[in-house]
C-alpha positions, 0 to 999 in steps of 0.5 A, a space after each residue: 879880801 875885798 873890804 869895804 871901809 866906812 868912813 876911810 877919810 877920817 882919821 882912824 879910817 884913813 889909818 886902817 886904809 894906809 896900812 891895808 894898801 901898804 902892808 897887805 894885798 887886800 882890795 879896799 872900797 873906801 865909803 865917805 860922805 866927806 864930813 868936816 873931819 875927813 881928809 883925802 889928803 891923809 891918803 896920800 898916794 893911795 888913790 894911785 893903787 889899782 886896789 883902791 876905790 873911793 865912793 863918796 856916799 852917806 851911810 844914811 843913803 840907803 839906796 846909795 849904800 845898797 849900790 855900793 854893795 851891788 857894785 863892789 861885792 865886799 868880803 868884809 865891811 870895817 865900819 868906822 864912819 861915825 860922828 866921833 867928838 865928845 864936845 861937838 855931841 853936846 852942842 848937836 846930839 841929833 847929829 850923832 843919832 842920826 850918823 851913829 845910829 841911824 846910819 849904822 841901821 842902814 848900813 847893817 840893813 844893806 849888809 845883811 841883804 848882800 850877806 844873805 845873797 852870797 854863796 855859802 862858802 862866800 858867807 862863811 868867809 864874810 865879816 861885819 866888823 863894827 869899830 866903837 869906843 870905850 866910852 860906851 862903859 861910862 867912868 871908872 873910879 880910881 880903880 879897875 880897867 874896862 873888860 868886854 862884859 863890863 855893863 854899858 853905862 854911856 854918859 854923853 850924846 857921843 857915847 850914848 850913840 855909839 852904844 846905841 850902834 853896838 846894840 845894833 850890831 849885836 842884834 843883827 848878829 843874834 837876830 839875823 845871823 850877820 857875822 859880826 865883831 865888835 871892838 872898843 878902843 881907848 882914845 886915838 892919837 897920831 898923824 892927820 887928826 882933826 884938830 878939835 881933839 886934845 893933843 892937836 889941838 893943844 900942839 897947834 894952839 902952842 905953836 900960834 902962841 895961844 892959851 891952851 885950855 884944860 877942862 876943869 883941873 885936868 885930872 881926868 884920866 885917858 888911855 891913850 893908843 896910837 892910831 897905826 897900832 889901833 889900824 894893825 889891831 882892827 885888821 887883826 880883829 878882822 881876820 882872826 877874830 871869832 864871830 859874835 866876839 867883843 874885843 877891847 883895844 888899849 894903849 896900856 897908857 893911862 895918863 892925865 889930861 894935864 900931863 898929856 898937855 904939859 908933856 906937849 909942852 916940854 916936846 915943844 920946848 925943846 923942838 920949838 923953843 919960844 922966849 918962855 916955857 909953852 906950859 905957862 899958857 896952860 889955861 883951866 877952863 870951866 868943865 864940860 857937862 859930864 865929863 867922865 873922870 877915867 877911861 882905862 882898857 884891859 886888853 888881855 883878850 886882844 893879846 891872848 886870842 889875837 896875839 896883838 900888842 902896841 908898838 909905840 909907847 906913849 912916850 915914843 907916840 907923843 914924839 912922833 905925833 908932835 914931830 908929824 904935826 910940826 913938819 905938816 903945818 901946811 895940812 893943818 893950816 888948810 884943814 882949819 881954813 877949811 872948817 874954821 868953825 869946827 876947829 874950835 873947842 866946844 862942848 860948853 854950850 854956847 851960853 857958857 862959852 
């Protein structure tokens, strides 16, 4: 196939492209507008592949998006372009609506126009795969896990914008017949994640000897998924998923935020010893507004229908992630310097920061 990947210079999108080029015979067109969280360095040697093309285009630019479809005539779309940081959505919600809702609408319009012009056999093969988040389901109590039929209950501007984009994709399938698949994933971690998210932010603050901020009491729980496992799951869903079907993708690795931070500190005590244990730098800060208590994914459908299972345990994945960041501090410093304001923790609003 020729696959159009939106957001292919982002954290998850770049992992998808690395997987596609290194482990498959598919051609890839990377559509990305290169926001602060994008990193072409994450694609390493990929630009040298004859099966790879890059298009610097904003998904909200309708004429440019249509031109990409006309020029490359993709067999499938993997839509990962999105504003994705909850903290930032609290500070700048309109940006999230613009990219995640309006941008997805623009992409769907272009995809439908392209799909309807295809031959019958090409229409049979075409897929529009929309990549979303478990945060659209809201917050869980102490028990239970999200399944595909869990009602949507988004509670942050980010999750509300992603819920809106999910509903648009379903509407394009049911109203216009566009062959769509939706996946909702749990928290990703791994190489090349922009240092605003919990794991890389904690790790780099510890390396620099700074305080390690933890929201509230650190009791919020997330289900962690290694980005390479997610990339494999996304391709499996694209190739083998049923049209009109949703699939939850999770790592079966629930952890409290405080335990994740302490695990990073324990790794650094071994790999980068300092005069005092790194955990002594943990600092509890004012919780962000509307902080969901717990997310947990039931990925049974993906296991049973797609045959997918994560290959990384949280322990092995975190170890490899910590080692990667320690070995790639130059990349970390470079992206932090290029986007100094973006790399700080947000979500408390300026008056409460």
